[in-house]
Structure formats: C-alpha cells, structure tokens
C-alpha positions in Angstrom: -13.3 -14.8 -17.8 -16.5 -16.5 -18.9 -19.2 -14.3 -19.9 -22.9 -15.0 -20.4 -26.1 -12.9 -21.4 -25.2 -9.3 -21.7 -21.7 -9.7 -21.0 -22.1 -10.4 -17.5 -19.7 -12.5 -16.0 -20.5 -15.9 -15.2 -17.5 -16.5 -12.8 -15.7 -13.8 -11.6 -12.1 -14.7 -11.3 -10.0 -13.7 -7.9 -7.3 -11.7 -8.7 -5.3 -9.3 -6.3 -6.5 -5.7 -6.9 -6.3 -2.8 -4.0 -9.6 -2.5 -2.5 -11.0 -3.0 -6.1 -9.9 0.3 -7.4 -7.3 -1.5 -9.4 -3.8 -0.1 -8.4 -2.9 -2.5 -5.5 0.0 -4.6 -4.9 -0.4 -8.5 -4.8 -1.7 -9.9 -1.7 0.4 -13.0 -2.4 3.4 -14.2 -0.1 4.3 -14.7 3.5 3.0 -11.7 5.5 4.7 -13.0 8.8 8.2 -12.7 7.5 7.5 -9.1 5.9 10.2 -6.8 7.4 7.5 -4.1 6.7 5.9 -5.6 10.0 8.5 -3.4 11.6 6.8 0.1 10.8 3.3 1.3 11.3 2.5 1.4 7.4 3.9 -1.8 6.9 1.4 -3.3 9.6 -1.2 -1.7 8.1 -0.9 -3.2 4.9 -0.3 -6.6 6.7 -3.4 -6.5 8.0 -5.1 -5.8 4.8 -3.2 -8.7 3.3 -4.4 -11.2 5.9 -8.1 -9.8 6.1 -9.1 -8.8 2.9 -9.6 -12.5 1.3 -11.7 -13.3 4.5 -13.9 -10.3 3.4 -14.0 -10.9 -0.4 -15.0 -14.6 -0.3 -18.5 -13.5 -0.3 -18.1 -12.4 -3.6 -16.9 -15.8 -5.0 -18.3 -18.2 -2.8 -20.6 -21.0 -4.8 -23.2 -20.3 -2.0 -23.9 -16.9 -3.1 -25.7 -17.3 -6.5 -28.6 -19.4 -5.0 -29.2 -16.9 -2.2 -29.2 -13.9 -4.5 -31.2 -15.5 -7.3 -33.7 -16.5 -4.9 -34.3 -12.5 -4.2 -34.6 -12.3 -8.1 -31.2 -10.8 -8.7 -29.8 -11.7 -12.3 -26.4 -14.0 -11.7 -23.2 -11.9 -12.5 -22.3 -8.3 -11.7 -25.8 -7.7 -10.1 -25.3 -9.3 -6.6 -21.9 -7.7 -6.1 -23.1 -4.4 -6.9 -26.1 -4.4 -5.1 -25.1 -6.3 -1.9 -21.8 -4.2 -1.5 -24.0 -0.8 -2.3 -27.2 -2.0 0.1 -25.4 -0.1 3.0 -25.7 3.0 1.4 -29.9 2.5 0.8 -31.5 2.6 -2.8 -29.1 4.9 -4.0 -28.7 5.6 -8.0 -26.0 4.1 -10.1 -23.7 7.4 -10.3 -23.4 7.0 -6.6 -22.5 3.5 -7.0 -20.2 4.2 -9.6 -18.5 6.9 -7.7 -17.8 5.0 -4.5 -16.7 1.9 -6.3 -14.3 4.0 -8.4 -12.7 1.6 -11.4 -16.4 0.4 -13.1 -17.1 1.8 -16.0 -20.6 3.8 -15.4 -22.5 1.4 -17.8 -21.3 -1.7 -16.4 -23.0 -0.6 -12.9 -26.2 1.2 -14.6 -27.2 -2.4 -15.8 -27.5 -3.6 -12.3 -28.3 -0.4 -10.3 -31.3 0.6 -9.9 -32.6 -2.7 -11.4 -31.7 -4.3 -8.2 -33.7 -2.3 -5.9 -37.0 -3.6 -7.6 -36.0 -7.1 -6.5 -34.8 -6.7 -3.4 -34.6 -4.0 -0.7 -31.2 -2.8 1.0 -32.2 -4.7 4.2 -32.8 -7.9 2.2 -29.5 -7.6 0.3 -27.8 -7.0 3.5 -29.2 -10.2 5.2 -28.6 -11.9 2.0 -24.8 -11.2 2.0 -24.7 -12.1 5.7 -26.2 -15.4 4.9 -23.6 -16.0 2.1 -20.7 -15.2 4.2 -22.1 -17.4 7.1 -22.6 -20.4 4.6 -19.0 -19.6 2.8 -17.0 -19.7 6.0 -18.5 -22.7 7.5 -18.3 -24.5 4.1 -14.3 -23.7 4.2 -13.6 -24.0 8.0 -14.1 -27.0 10.3 -17.1 -26.5 12.6 -14.6 -26.2 15.8 -13.2 -23.3 14.3 -16.3 -21.7 13.6 -18.0 -22.4 16.8 -15.1 -20.9 18.9 -11.8 -21.3 17.4 -12.1 -17.7 15.8 -13.0 -16.0 19.1 -9.6 -14.2 19.6 -9.2 -13.3 16.1 -12.3 -11.9 15.7 -12.0 -9.7 19.0 -8.8 -8.7 17.8 -10.5 -7.4 14.5 -13.1 -5.5 16.1 -10.6 -3.6 18.3 -8.9 -2.8 15.2 -12.1 -1.0 13.4 -12.3 0.8 16.7 -9.3 2.9 15.2 -11.1 3.7 12.1 -12.5 7.3 11.2 -15.4 7.9 9.2 -15.2 11.5 7.8 -14.4 11.6 4.0 -15.0 7.8 3.7 -18.7 7.1 2.5 -19.0 3.6 1.6 -17.1 2.8 5.4 -19.3 4.8 7.2 -22.2 3.2 5.6 -21.4 -0.2 6.8 -20.1 1.0 10.1 -23.7 2.4 10.9 -25.2 -1.2 10.8 -25.5 -3.6 13.5 -22.8 -6.3 14.5 -23.5 -9.8 13.7 -23.2 -12.2 17.1 -21.4 -15.1 15.8 -17.5 -15.1 16.0 -16.8 -15.9 12.6 -19.1 -13.4 11.2 -17.9 -10.6 13.4 -14.5 -11.6 12.0 -15.9 -11.3 8.5 -18.0 -7.9 9.4 -14.5 -6.4 10.8 -12.4 -7.4 7.9 -15.2 -5.7 5.7 -15.1 -2.3 7.8 -11.5 -2.3 7.3 -11.4 -3.0 3.8 -13.8 -0.1 3.2 -12.1 2.2 5.3 -8.9 1.4 3.6 -10.7 1.5 -0.1 -12.0 4.8 0.6 -8.9 6.4 1.5 -7.4 4.6 -1.4 -9.8 6.2 -3.9 -9.1 9.6 -2.2 -5.3 8.9 -3.3 -5.9 8.5 -6.4 -7.9 11.6 -6.9 -5.2 13.7 -5.0 -2.7 12.4 -7.7 -5.1 13.1 -10.8 -5.7 9.6 -11.8 -9.0 8.8 -13.0 -10.7 5.1 -12.8 -9.7 3.6 -15.9 -6.2 5.4 -15.6 -6.0 3.5 -12.3 -6.6 0.2 -13.9 -4.4 0.5 -16.5 -1.6 1.1 -14.1 -2.4 -1.8 -12.3 -2.4 -3.8 -15.7 0.8 -2.4 -16.6 2.6 -3.9 -13.3 2.2 -7.1 -14.5 0.5 -8.3 -11.1 -2.8 -9.6 -13.3 -3.5 -11.3 -16.6 -3.1 -8.8 -19.3 -6.4 -7.3 -20.4 -8.5 -8.8 -17.5 -9.1 -5.6 -15.7 -10.5 -3.9 -18.8 -13.1 -6.6 -19.5 -13.5 -7.2 -15.8 -14.6 -3.5 -15.5 -16.3 -2.9 -18.5 -13.7 -0.3 -20.5 -14.0 -0.4 -24.1 -10.6 -0.5 -26.1 -10.7 2.9 -26.9 -11.5 4.3 -23.5 -8.3 1.7 -22.7 -6.0 3.6 -24.9 -6.9 7.0 -24.2 -6.3 6.4 -20.4 -2.8 4.7 -21.5 -1.9 7.6 -23.5 -2.7 10.1 -20.4 -0.4 7.9 -18.5 2.3 7.9 -21.2 2.0 11.6 -21.6 3.0 11.5 -17.6 5.9 9.5 -18.3 4.7 6.7 -16.4 4.2 4.0 -19.4 6.6 3.4 -22.3 6.0 3.4 -26.1 5.0 -0.7 -25.4 2.7 0.2 -22.2 5.5 -0.9 -19.5 5.6 1.2 -16.6 8.4 3.2 -16.7 10.6 3.8 -13.4 8.8 7.1 -12.6 5.2 5.0 -13.3 6.9 2.6 -10.7 7.9 5.4 -8.4 4.3 7.3 -8.5 2.6 4.2 -7.7 4.7 3.1 -5.0 3.9 6.4 -3.6 0.1 5.9 -3.9 0.7 2.6 -2.0 2.7 4.1 0.8 0.1 7.1 1.2 -2.6 4.6 1.4 -0.8 2.9 3.9 -0.4 6.1 5.8 -4.2 6.7 6.0 -5.0 3.1 7.2 -2.9 3.4 10.3 -5.8 4.2 12.7 -6.4 0.4 13.2 -2.7 -0.1 13.9 -2.6 2.5 16.6 -5.4 1.0 18.2 -4.3 -2.7 18.3 -0.4 -1.9 18.7 2.1 -3.6 17.2 1.7 -6.7 19.4 -2.1 -6.9 18.4 -1.6 -6.4 14.5 1.2 -9.0 14.8 -0.9 -11.7 17.0 -4.1 -10.8 14.2 -2.0 -11.3 11.3 -0.4 -14.6 12.8 -4.0 -16.0 14.0 -5.3 -15.5 10.3 -2.3 -16.8 8.9 -3.3 -20.0 10.9 -6.8 -20.3 9.6 -5.7 -20.6 5.7 
C-alpha cells in the first residue's frame, strides 16, 4: 500500500473483505457453479459475492479523487469515511468507528469530523452518486448503461424489499434516502443497500461471538486470503495492538503459536460466516430462488 502525508493511502488496494469488517470469505471464483446456490444461505452469499464489487467500485474509481478534492476533502481515507458515513448525517468520529467497526478510532478521527467542515453530508451523498455514475459509465458500454441494466436493476431493487432496518443503523440510514432514476444507478444503490444490510448483521455476529475489531482483522489475516500484514496497516492498528489481539485469539484456541488458524479457529470463522448468511436471507426470500439465480447470472454477464 502506498502511503502519503500522515500515512494516508494514496491508493486503497481492492482485496476481498466481508463488508469491510475483516473476517469474510473471498469473493473470487465463479458463483454460478457453486453448489451452495441450492440453499437460502448459499443464495444469500451468492448475492453478496455478485453485487458487492459493483457497489465497491466507488471506493477505487479514478473518477473519485477529483470530485472529492473539489469539495475540499483531503485525498486518502477522508472521502471513504465521509461519503459512506454521510447517510448518518454530521455524526462524530466514535459513531463512524462504531458502525464501520474494523477501523482504528485514531484513523477515523483524522477524517471525521473534519470532513464536515469541508462539505455537508448532502454534498457528499451527491458526490458519491456522481462518482458512481462516472465510474459505471467508464467501465461499461453506453448500450449497457443506457438500458442493458434495466432488468438486473429491477431484480436488485426488489431484493432490497426483503431487508429489515431493526438493529442495522448504517443500512437504515441509507434506506431512508431517495432512489436514483437511472437503471445503472439504481443497480448501484441496490447493491449499496444490500451490502450495508449484510454488513450490519455481520458486525452483530462478531459482537455476539466476542470478537473485537482488531481481532476480526487478525482472524481474516490468518485465513491467508489477503496479503500478510495488509489489514493491520490498512485499518490503522499498531503492532502492539495486533499482538494483543492475536494473543486473545490464541487463548481461545483459534490461532496456534505461529499465528496460523487452528481447526477450532476455522470452525469458528465458518460459523460466523454461516450466521451472517442466515441474517441475510431476507432478500433471498423476497426474490425467490429463480429470481436470485437470474440476478447472479445477469451480474456475471456484466463483468
């Protein structure tokens, strides 16, 4: 990861990560051939794997920095924290830290509340939508953006009707906002809602399992699905904090002496993922198996 002034990332690498909390399974692979599509939880995971990259493109699109810089935001993490948290309003840093979960409080406080001095939440929501529009238009042919996304956008929007707000603060804040008009932005917004709905549930699963923020990242790091050490640096945790989190997981029998995940750790992580999938079946129930398979298939054709 390239670091600039004050250790702000000049570029944020795109690695798979469960709803930005840090314990998720890799999104790599062909979803359509996965036998898990035969179960509701498997369909829930397939929807996440198919739609989350479409939502996340706003965080890595080259069209983003100029738009956010124009508002006065500092390049790096500030646009990410501010644009994603804008749906909550002018909240203080501890609120953003709480709902995002895996980021060090100090990293968040470098951007929030300073970002609100440069741009209002409404300005940032508009900017993020403009970034999404520009990024999608640059990555997909005009024929696709102009109408080829209509069916998949309608399916994704229908899936969001199966989402429930209780206990999901970040999702509820986004769900209260207006939908865009264009099909390609409706698809992006549906992917955003589904992602935050699932992410809030995943945080609840981590809390129930007694897994603190840094520990969640250590567990993901031990899976070998991301480059060693990336998550600690990217989320702003110190080496001492990382060691302390590792010691805690080792005491639970989830890591061995070399910081590799034990069988018990793998079982615990699989249980977390399954519970997250179980809490994300609302959209599956709304769409039905055929609708889910069609949505996953159409998303695959867009890649």
